[in-house]
Biopython code that builds the backbone (N, CA, C, O; Angstrom):
import numpy as np
from Bio.PDB.StructureBuilder import StructureBuilder

atoms = [
    (1, "MET", "N", (-8.044, 3.497, -4.338)),
    (1, "MET", "CA", (-7.881, 4.876, -3.843)),
    (1, "MET", "C", (-8.584, 5.712, -5.166)),
    (1, "MET", "O", (-8.904, 5.190, -6.234)),
    (2, "LEU", "N", (-8.785, 7.616, -4.678)),
    (2, "LEU", "CA", (-9.033, 7.850, -5.410)),
    (2, "LEU", "C", (-8.511, 9.736, -4.318)),
    (2, "LEU", "O", (-9.032, 10.467, -3.475)),
    (3, "ILE", "N", (-7.460, 9.674, -4.974)),
    (3, "ILE", "CA", (-6.522, 10.897, -4.500)),
    (3, "ILE", "C", (-7.638, 12.456, -5.461)),
    (3, "ILE", "O", (-8.016, 12.256, -6.616)),
    (4, "GLY", "N", (-7.898, 13.503, -4.909)),
    (4, "GLY", "CA", (-9.129, 14.214, -5.036)),
    (4, "GLY", "C", (-9.775, 14.983, -4.285)),
    (4, "GLY", "O", (-9.859, 14.723, -3.085)),
    (5, "ASP", "N", (-10.461, 16.261, -4.907)),
    (5, "ASP", "CA", (-11.472, 16.251, -4.018)),
    (5, "ASP", "C", (-13.135, 16.068, -4.408)),
    (5, "ASP", "O", (-13.967, 16.867, -4.837)),
    (6, "SER", "N", (-13.209, 14.356, -3.977)),
    (6, "SER", "CA", (-14.792, 14.212, -3.644)),
    (6, "SER", "C", (-14.659, 13.478, -2.834)),
    (6, "SER", "O", (-13.721, 12.684, -2.774)),
    (7, "SER", "N", (-15.968, 13.619, -1.671)),
    (7, "SER", "CA", (-16.045, 13.274, -0.661)),
    (7, "SER", "C", (-15.990, 11.648, -0.677)),
    (7, "SER", "O", (-15.662, 11.176, -1.766)),
    (8, "PHE", "N", (-16.191, 10.964, 0.094)),
    (8, "PHE", "CA", (-16.154, 9.295, 0.494)),
    (8, "PHE", "C", (-17.272, 9.278, -0.347)),
    (8, "PHE", "O", (-16.993, 8.949, -1.500)),
    (9, "GLU", "N", (-19.043, 9.656, -0.028)),
    (9, "GLU", "CA", (-19.106, 9.476, 0.448)),
    (9, "GLU", "C", (-20.078, 9.979, -1.879)),
    (9, "GLU", "O", (-20.990, 9.518, -2.566)),
    (10, "GLU", "N", (-18.975, 11.144, -2.022)),
    (10, "GLU", "CA", (-19.620, 10.675, -4.155)),
    (10, "GLU", "C", (-19.106, 9.748, -4.462)),
    (10, "GLU", "O", (-19.385, 9.143, -5.497)),
    (11, "VAL", "N", (-18.133, 9.365, -3.559)),
    (11, "VAL", "CA", (-16.836, 8.625, -4.185)),
    (11, "VAL", "C", (-18.312, 6.766, -4.419)),
    (11, "VAL", "O", (-18.642, 6.279, -5.500)),
    (12, "VAL", "N", (-18.596, 6.471, -3.562)),
    (12, "VAL", "CA", (-19.477, 5.283, -3.122)),
    (12, "VAL", "C", (-20.542, 5.371, -4.145)),
    (12, "VAL", "O", (-20.665, 4.276, -4.694)),
    (13, "LEU", "N", (-21.306, 6.205, -4.579)),
    (13, "LEU", "CA", (-22.652, 6.625, -5.186)),
    (13, "LEU", "C", (-22.245, 6.408, -6.778)),
    (13, "LEU", "O", (-22.760, 5.758, -7.688)),
    (14, "THR", "N", (-21.375, 7.041, -6.709)),
    (14, "THR", "CA", (-20.473, 6.601, -8.427)),
    (14, "THR", "C", (-20.282, 5.210, -8.856)),
    (14, "THR", "O", (-20.443, 4.703, -9.966)),
    (15, "LEU", "N", (-19.797, 4.557, -7.423)),
    (15, "LEU", "CA", (-18.950, 3.014, -7.454)),
    (15, "LEU", "C", (-20.103, 2.667, -8.255)),
    (15, "LEU", "O", (-20.062, 2.410, -9.458)),
    (16, "GLN", "N", (-21.666, 2.675, -7.146)),
    (16, "GLN", "CA", (-22.833, 1.465, -7.056)),
    (16, "GLN", "C", (-23.220, 0.901, -8.503)),
    (16, "GLN", "O", (-23.595, -0.262, -8.655)),
    (17, "ASN", "N", (-23.109, 1.744, -9.468)),
    (17, "ASN", "CA", (-23.197, 1.187, -10.815)),
    (17, "ASN", "C", (-22.413, -0.003, -11.163)),
    (17, "ASN", "O", (-22.846, -0.942, -11.831)),
    (18, "ALA", "N", (-20.739, 0.130, -10.464)),
    (18, "ALA", "CA", (-19.510, -0.562, -11.345)),
    (18, "ALA", "C", (-19.754, -1.657, -10.391)),
    (18, "ALA", "O", (-19.698, -2.798, -10.849)),
    (19, "GLN", "N", (-20.011, -1.502, -9.155)),
    (19, "GLN", "CA", (-20.369, -2.890, -7.774)),
    (19, "GLN", "C", (-21.675, -3.612, -8.584)),
    (19, "GLN", "O", (-21.860, -4.687, -8.012)),
    (20, "THR", "N", (-22.347, -3.502, -9.341)),
    (20, "THR", "CA", (-23.920, -4.575, -9.822)),
    (20, "THR", "C", (-22.979, -5.230, -10.864)),
    (20, "THR", "O", (-22.844, -6.440, -11.048)),
    (21, "THR", "N", (-22.271, -4.091, -11.598)),
    (21, "THR", "CA", (-21.962, -5.239, -12.638)),
    (21, "THR", "C", (-21.099, -6.313, -12.513)),
    (21, "THR", "O", (-21.256, -7.390, -13.087)),
    (22, "ILE", "N", (-19.567, -5.839, -11.260)),
    (22, "ILE", "CA", (-19.094, -7.037, -10.965)),
    (22, "ILE", "C", (-19.376, -8.016, -9.301)),
    (22, "ILE", "O", (-18.665, -8.901, -8.824)),
    (23, "ARG", "N", (-20.393, -7.547, -8.873)),
    (23, "ARG", "CA", (-21.075, -8.445, -7.973)),
    (23, "ARG", "C", (-19.930, -8.296, -7.251)),
    (23, "ARG", "O", (-19.643, -9.437, -6.890)),
    (24, "ARG", "N", (-19.317, -7.727, -6.939)),
    (24, "ARG", "CA", (-18.300, -7.602, -5.892)),
    (24, "ARG", "C", (-18.780, -5.929, -5.387)),
    (24, "ARG", "O", (-19.010, -4.932, -6.070)),
    (25, "GLU", "N", (-18.804, -6.130, -4.038)),
    (25, "GLU", "CA", (-18.512, -4.352, -3.150)),
    (25, "GLU", "C", (-16.987, -3.172, -3.293)),
    (25, "GLU", "O", (-16.502, -2.831, -2.214)),
    (26, "ILE", "N", (-16.617, -2.863, -4.015)),
    (26, "ILE", "CA", (-15.878, -1.901, -3.904)),
    (26, "ILE", "C", (-15.365, -0.982, -2.723)),
    (26, "ILE", "O", (-15.814, 0.076, -2.282)),
    (27, "ASN", "N", (-14.663, -1.474, -2.491)),
    (27, "ASN", "CA", (-14.295, -0.224, -0.729)),
    (27, "ASN", "C", (-13.331, 0.790, -0.395)),
    (27, "ASN", "O", (-12.419, 0.683, 0.425)),
    (28, "PRO", "N", (-13.644, 1.870, -1.169)),
    (28, "PRO", "CA", (-12.813, 3.041, -1.694)),
    (28, "PRO", "C", (-11.695, 3.457, -0.588)),
    (28, "PRO", "O", (-11.630, 2.641, 0.332)),
    (29, "THR", "N", (-11.005, 4.309, -0.511)),
    (29, "THR", "CA", (-10.298, 4.886, 0.200)),
    (29, "THR", "C", (-10.248, 6.454, -0.508)),
    (29, "THR", "O", (-9.461, 6.429, -1.454)),
    (30, "VAL", "N", (-10.699, 7.445, -0.368)),
    (30, "VAL", "CA", (-10.392, 8.514, -0.794)),
    (30, "VAL", "C", (-9.275, 9.886, 0.034)),
    (30, "VAL", "O", (-9.873, 10.740, 0.688)),
    (31, "TYR", "N", (-8.325, 9.942, -0.030)),
    (31, "TYR", "CA", (-8.178, 11.664, 0.086)),
    (31, "TYR", "C", (-7.941, 12.606, -0.369)),
    (31, "TYR", "O", (-7.044, 12.504, -1.206)),
    (32, "PRO", "N", (-8.401, 13.764, -0.207)),
    (32, "PRO", "CA", (-8.278, 15.581, -0.887)),
    (32, "PRO", "C", (-6.860, 15.008, -1.135)),
    (32, "PRO", "O", (-6.437, 13.988, -0.591)),
    (33, "LEU", "N", (-6.126, 15.824, -2.074)),
    (33, "LEU", "CA", (-4.977, 16.384, -1.895)),
    (33, "LEU", "C", (-4.129, 16.537, -1.034)),
    (33, "LEU", "O", (-3.101, 15.879, -1.189)),
    (34, "SER", "N", (-4.231, 17.519, 0.285)),
    (34, "SER", "CA", (-3.816, 18.289, 0.998)),
    (34, "SER", "C", (-3.438, 16.932, 2.291)),
    (34, "SER", "O", (-2.371, 16.880, 2.903)),
    (35, "GLU", "N", (-4.362, 16.141, 2.432)),
    (35, "GLU", "CA", (-3.987, 14.820, 3.489)),
    (35, "GLU", "C", (-3.616, 13.464, 2.684)),
    (35, "GLU", "O", (-3.368, 12.543, 3.461)),
    (36, "PHE", "N", (-3.528, 13.150, 1.439)),
    (36, "PHE", "CA", (-2.227, 11.960, 0.944)),
    (36, "PHE", "C", (-1.065, 13.087, 0.277)),
    (36, "PHE", "O", (-0.607, 12.635, -0.772)),
    (37, "ARG", "N", (-0.478, 14.475, 0.656)),
    (37, "ARG", "CA", (-0.012, 14.898, 1.028)),
    (37, "ARG", "C", (1.247, 15.134, 2.336)),
    (37, "ARG", "O", (2.438, 15.047, 2.632)),
    (38, "GLU", "N", (0.315, 15.378, 2.640)),
    (38, "GLU", "CA", (0.842, 15.633, 4.507)),
    (38, "GLU", "C", (1.373, 13.442, 4.604)),
    (38, "GLU", "O", (2.413, 12.789, 4.692)),
    (39, "LYS", "N", (0.476, 13.271, 4.548)),
    (39, "LYS", "CA", (0.325, 11.295, 4.496)),
    (39, "LYS", "C", (1.517, 10.543, 3.848)),
    (39, "LYS", "O", (1.440, 9.319, 3.950)),
    (40, "VAL", "N", (2.997, 11.208, 2.970)),
    (40, "VAL", "CA", (3.308, 10.926, 1.889)),
    (40, "VAL", "C", (4.683, 11.401, 2.627)),
    (40, "VAL", "O", (5.520, 10.587, 3.016)),
    (41, "ILE", "N", (4.836, 13.004, 2.793)),
    (41, "ILE", "CA", (5.129, 13.285, 3.158)),
    (41, "ILE", "C", (6.405, 12.756, 4.531)),
    (41, "ILE", "O", (7.592, 12.934, 4.803)),
    (42, "SER", "N", (4.939, 11.877, 5.186)),
    (42, "SER", "CA", (4.817, 11.644, 7.342)),
    (42, "SER", "C", (5.482, 10.394, 7.215)),
    (42, "SER", "O", (6.256, 10.044, 8.105)),
    (43, "GLY", "N", (5.198, 9.395, 5.828)),
    (43, "GLY", "CA", (5.690, 8.267, 5.379)),
    (43, "GLY", "C", (4.584, 7.252, 6.247)),
    (43, "GLY", "O", (4.853, 6.355, 7.047)),
    (44, "HIS", "N", (3.663, 7.590, 5.923)),
    (44, "HIS", "CA", (2.407, 6.657, 6.361)),
    (44, "HIS", "C", (2.378, 5.831, 5.336)),
    (44, "HIS", "O", (2.361, 6.000, 4.116)),
    (45, "HIS", "N", (2.375, 4.526, 6.314)),
    (45, "HIS", "CA", (2.804, 2.728, 6.131)),
    (45, "HIS", "C", (1.935, 2.119, 5.033)),
    (45, "HIS", "O", (2.446, 1.398, 4.176)),
    (46, "PHE", "N", (0.852, 2.350, 5.042)),
    (46, "PHE", "CA", (-0.407, 1.978, 4.241)),
    (46, "PHE", "C", (-0.117, 2.781, 2.284)),
    (46, "PHE", "O", (-0.189, 2.284, 1.160)),
    (47, "LEU", "N", (0.304, 4.602, 2.971)),
    (47, "LEU", "CA", (1.083, 5.229, 1.550)),
    (47, "LEU", "C", (1.681, 4.870, 1.070)),
    (47, "LEU", "O", (1.495, 4.763, -0.142)),
    (48, "ASN", "N", (2.940, 4.381, 1.717)),
    (48, "ASN", "CA", (4.425, 3.824, 1.202)),
    (48, "ASN", "C", (3.892, 3.031, 0.097)),
    (48, "ASN", "O", (4.017, 3.234, -1.111)),
    (49, "THR", "N", (3.020, 1.698, 0.967)),
    (49, "THR", "CA", (2.840, 0.696, 0.862)),
    (49, "THR", "C", (2.223, 0.551, -0.638)),
    (49, "THR", "O", (2.536, -0.463, -1.263)),
    (50, "VAL", "N", (1.328, 1.548, -1.278)),
    (50, "VAL", "CA", (0.849, 1.646, -2.150)),
    (50, "VAL", "C", (1.803, 2.297, -3.109)),
    (50, "VAL", "O", (2.195, 1.683, -4.102)),
    (51, "MET", "N", (2.180, 3.501, -2.847)),
    (51, "MET", "CA", (3.560, 3.905, -3.864)),
    (51, "MET", "C", (4.631, 3.289, -4.228)),
    (51, "MET", "O", (5.418, 3.699, -5.081)),
    (52, "LYS", "N", (4.772, 1.689, -3.243)),
    (52, "LYS", "CA", (5.616, 1.068, -4.216)),
    (52, "LYS", "C", (5.323, -0.196, -4.762)),
    (52, "LYS", "O", (6.158, -0.996, -5.183)),
    (53, "GLY", "N", (4.238, -0.326, -4.739)),
    (53, "GLY", "CA", (3.678, -1.155, -5.724)),
    (53, "GLY", "C", (3.089, -1.793, -7.211)),
    (53, "GLY", "O", (3.934, -1.413, -8.022)),
    (54, "ASP", "N", (1.970, -2.637, -8.015)),
    (54, "ASP", "CA", (1.492, -2.087, -8.533)),
    (54, "ASP", "C", (0.677, -1.014, -8.480)),
    (54, "ASP", "O", (0.364, -0.606, -7.362)),
    (55, "LYS", "N", (0.021, -0.144, -10.000)),
    (55, "LYS", "CA", (-1.012, 0.513, -9.667)),
    (55, "LYS", "C", (-1.657, 0.596, -10.837)),
    (55, "LYS", "O", (-1.003, 0.501, -11.876)),
    (56, "ILE", "N", (-3.274, 0.819, -10.876)),
    (56, "ILE", "CA", (-3.721, 0.556, -12.299)),
    (56, "ILE", "C", (-4.627, 2.070, -11.927)),
    (56, "ILE", "O", (-5.637, 2.155, -11.227)),
    (57, "PHE", "N", (-3.653, 3.557, -12.880)),
    (57, "PHE", "CA", (-4.515, 4.483, -13.373)),
    (57, "PHE", "C", (-5.689, 4.849, -13.665)),
    (57, "PHE", "O", (-5.713, 5.725, -14.529)),
    (58, "LEU", "N", (-6.600, 4.546, -13.309)),
    (58, "LEU", "CA", (-7.674, 6.134, -14.374)),
    (58, "LEU", "C", (-7.761, 6.569, -14.962)),
    (58, "LEU", "O", (-8.467, 6.492, -15.967)),
    (59, "ILE", "N", (-6.767, 7.550, -14.459)),
    (59, "ILE", "CA", (-5.897, 9.137, -15.020)),
    (59, "ILE", "C", (-5.033, 9.328, -14.112)),
    (59, "ILE", "O", (-4.858, 8.770, -13.029)),
    (60, "GLY", "N", (-4.424, 10.279, -14.703)),
    (60, "GLY", "CA", (-2.687, 10.523, -14.082)),
    (60, "GLY", "C", (-2.176, 8.689, -15.102)),
    (60, "GLY", "O", (-2.678, 7.949, -15.949)),
    (61, "ASP", "N", (-0.837, 8.780, -14.214)),
    (61, "ASP", "CA", (-0.151, 8.007, -14.636)),
    (61, "ASP", "C", (0.929, 7.923, -13.739)),
    (61, "ASP", "O", (0.832, 8.852, -12.937)),
    (62, "GLU", "N", (2.333, 6.926, -13.425)),
    (62, "GLU", "CA", (3.386, 7.148, -12.310)),
    (62, "GLU", "C", (4.005, 7.789, -12.094)),
    (62, "GLU", "O", (4.451, 8.140, -11.002)),
    (63, "ARG", "N", (4.341, 8.354, -13.800)),
    (63, "ARG", "CA", (5.138, 9.473, -13.765)),
    (63, "ARG", "C", (4.884, 11.260, -12.832)),
    (63, "ARG", "O", (5.529, 12.099, -12.204)),
    (64, "GLU", "N", (3.535, 10.988, -13.319)),
    (64, "GLU", "CA", (2.650, 11.818, -12.671)),
    (64, "GLU", "C", (2.479, 12.164, -11.235)),
    (64, "GLU", "O", (2.592, 13.160, -10.520)),
    (65, "LEU", "N", (2.158, 10.904, -11.122)),
    (65, "LEU", "CA", (2.466, 10.721, -9.486)),
    (65, "LEU", "C", (3.918, 10.889, -8.736)),
    (65, "LEU", "O", (3.712, 11.810, -7.946)),
    (66, "LYS", "N", (5.201, 10.491, -8.590)),
    (66, "LYS", "CA", (6.054, 10.474, -8.219)),
    (66, "LYS", "C", (6.547, 11.538, -8.922)),
    (66, "LYS", "O", (7.410, 11.850, -8.101)),
    (67, "ARG", "N", (6.713, 12.582, -10.065)),
    (67, "ARG", "CA", (6.897, 13.589, -10.255)),
    (67, "ARG", "C", (5.937, 15.180, -9.051)),
    (67, "ARG", "O", (6.275, 16.338, -8.805)),
    (68, "MET", "N", (4.678, 14.295, -8.630)),
    (68, "MET", "CA", (4.825, 15.429, -7.408)),
    (68, "MET", "C", (4.691, 14.962, -5.589)),
    (68, "MET", "O", (4.330, 15.425, -4.507)),
    (69, "VAL", "N", (5.260, 13.740, -6.207)),
    (69, "VAL", "CA", (5.264, 13.422, -4.786)),
    (69, "VAL", "C", (7.312, 13.441, -4.234)),
    (69, "VAL", "O", (7.901, 13.031, -3.234)),
    (70, "LYS", "N", (7.749, 14.108, -5.458)),
    (70, "LYS", "CA", (9.438, 13.809, -5.398)),
    (70, "LYS", "C", (8.744, 15.300, -5.009)),
    (70, "LYS", "O", (8.535, 15.356, -3.797)),
    (71, "LYS", "N", (8.403, 16.317, -5.609)),
    (71, "LYS", "CA", (8.476, 17.882, -5.772)),
    (71, "LYS", "C", (7.627, 18.359, -3.705)),
    (71, "LYS", "O", (7.509, 19.424, -3.100)),
    (72, "TRP", "N", (7.320, 17.132, -3.405)),
    (72, "TRP", "CA", (6.698, 17.464, -1.620)),
    (72, "TRP", "C", (8.262, 17.206, -0.839)),
    (72, "TRP", "O", (8.751, 17.584, 0.225)),
    (73, "MET", "N", (8.669, 16.476, -1.819)),
    (73, "MET", "CA", (9.515, 16.332, -0.719)),
    (73, "MET", "C", (10.726, 16.724, -0.779)),
    (73, "MET", "O", (11.645, 16.408, -0.024)),
    (74, "ALA", "N", (10.753, 17.601, -1.913)),
    (74, "ALA", "CA", (11.729, 18.873, -1.332)),
    (74, "ALA", "C", (11.556, 19.817, -0.728)),
    (74, "ALA", "O", (12.473, 20.624, -0.576)),
    (75, "ASN", "N", (10.531, 19.980, -0.284)),
    (75, "ASN", "CA", (10.319, 21.242, -0.298)),
    (75, "ASN", "C", (10.371, 20.974, 0.950)),
    (75, "ASN", "O", (10.225, 21.871, 1.781)),
]
sb = StructureBuilder()
sb.init_structure("model")
sb.init_model(0)
sb.init_chain("A")
sb.init_seg("    ")
for serial, (resi, resn, name, xyz) in enumerate(atoms, 1):
    if name == "N":
        sb.init_residue(resn, " ", resi, " ")
    sb.init_atom(name, np.array(xyz, "f"), 0.0, 1.0, " ", f" {name:<3s}", serial, name[0])
structure = sb.get_structure()
């Protein structure tokens, strides 16, 4: 899952080399920050499951994600 200002097409193109290397298809889920925010606030099932589960962060960390979500929920 990628949260940010990249399009699905950009992410898929960027992942092509990784897919070749690991010999597996990668199916990313891409959320613009505003859509991610709206879905978290509304209790979206998939995102609730992700938020509760284990994650591997390539950029950022668990504290940053929780701080961001906590801020949104307070508003």
